[in-house]
N, C-alpha and C positions, 0 to 999 in steps of 0.2 A: 303388298298393301298393309298400312298400318291399322291397327285396331286395338282400341283401349277397353279395358274393363276395370270398373272400380269407382269408388267414391271415398275421398280423403278430405280431411279438415286440415287447415293451415291458418297461420296468422300473418297479417301484413304488419311490418314494422313502420316506424315513423318516417322512413324514407320511401315508403311504397314498395318495398321488397318482400317477397314470400319464397319460402323454400319449396321447391318442386318435390312433391312426395316421391319417396324412393320407389313406391309401388308403380307410379307412372314412368319413372326413370328407367326401370328395368324393362318395360314394354317398348321403349324406344329403340329403333335400330342402331347399331354401333356408330355407323358413319353419320356425321352431321347431326348428332343428337342434342347438340346444344343450341341450335338455331331454330327460332320460331317466328311466327307472325301472330300478333295479338290483334284482335278486331272486335267490334261491337257484335253482340249476339242479336238474334231475332227478338228475344225477350230481353229484359233488362239484366243482362248478364254479359260477360266477356267470353270470346271464343279464342282459344289458343291452338293455333294449327302448327304442328311440326312442319319444317320447311318442305318436306317430302309430301305432305298432304296439301299444302298451299300451292305449290307450283303448278300442279295440273288444274287446279281450280281457277288460278289466275289466268292461265293459258285459255281455258274456256270462256272466261269472261272477256279477254282480249279479242276473242275471235267474234264477238257478238257485233251486230250491225250498228255502227256508230250513227247512222242516219235515222235510227228509230228513237224517238224522244223517250219511250219507256226504258230502252236500253241505257240511255244517258243517265236518266233518273236512277235507275237501278245501280249502275256504276257509282254514281256520286254517293248514294246513301251507303252501299256496301263497302266501298273502298275508303270512306270518310273515317279517318282515325286508325287505319290499319297501320301497324307499326312493327318493324322487325326488332326483335329482342333476342338476347341470348343469355344463357346461364352464365353467371359469374363464377369465379374459382370456388365459391362456397355453395354452389348449387342453387343459387337463388335467381329469381327473375324480377325485374324492375317494372312496375305498373305505371304508365304514364298517368299523370294527375287527370287529364281530360277523360281518359277511359275510366278511371276509378270513379269519377263523378257520374259518367253516363249510367254505370251499373250500380251506383250507390253503394260501393263497397266500404264496409268498416274493417275493423280490425280482425274480426273472425270471418273466414271464408271457407267455402266448400268447392273442391274441384271434382268434377264428375265427368265420366266418360260419355262421349257423344260420338261413337263409332271410331272415326279417324281423326278426331279432334277432342279437346277438352273444354268444358265449360267452366267458367269460373263465376260463382255466385256469393253474394252476401249471404252468410249463414242464416240470418232470420228471414230474408226474402226466399231462400231456397225452402226453408221449412214451411213458410206460408203457401208456397206453390204447391206443395204436397198436401197440406193441410186442406186446401181448397178442393181436392179431388176425392170424391167418395169411391169406395171399392166398385160400386155399380157404375159409375160414370167412367171409371178406368176400364172396366170390362167392356163397356160399349165402345169407348174409344179404340181399344185393341182390336175389337171385332171389326170396326170400320177400316182401320188403317191396314190390317193384315189381310182383309178381304180385298182391298184394292190392290195389294201386291199379288194376290193370287189371280185376279181378273187381268192385270197386265201381262201375266205369263201365259195367259191362254191364247 
């Protein structure tokens, strides 16, 4: 299983390319470490899946009941914009314009670990996200989320 740790800043050039931080490159498995799927995130960010993380997720989605209208809606929204990309010889990834617009990415971006994937945020929007959360609200959220985990293991 792939697992990422870290938060790195990068810049997007005029062609929409950015350098994948070496801290994340070192955490990728040796085989197929240049192939990714880039997708819209649930928030206004992008999600970068190494192909090893994308394939099991895609398989699960493909097995959902196509006769269920909620499944069709979910697939349309989730897969809309999903794009296979790969590292170029300089270690850069090219962001499609439509996905950059969705996430309102400017020149300065932040790449953050999200367990088996990487989120790509506009630097200012990422800072606003954290500025909006008080330590008390974060503590309450952590308690709610982690208690649900414990409840499901019981």
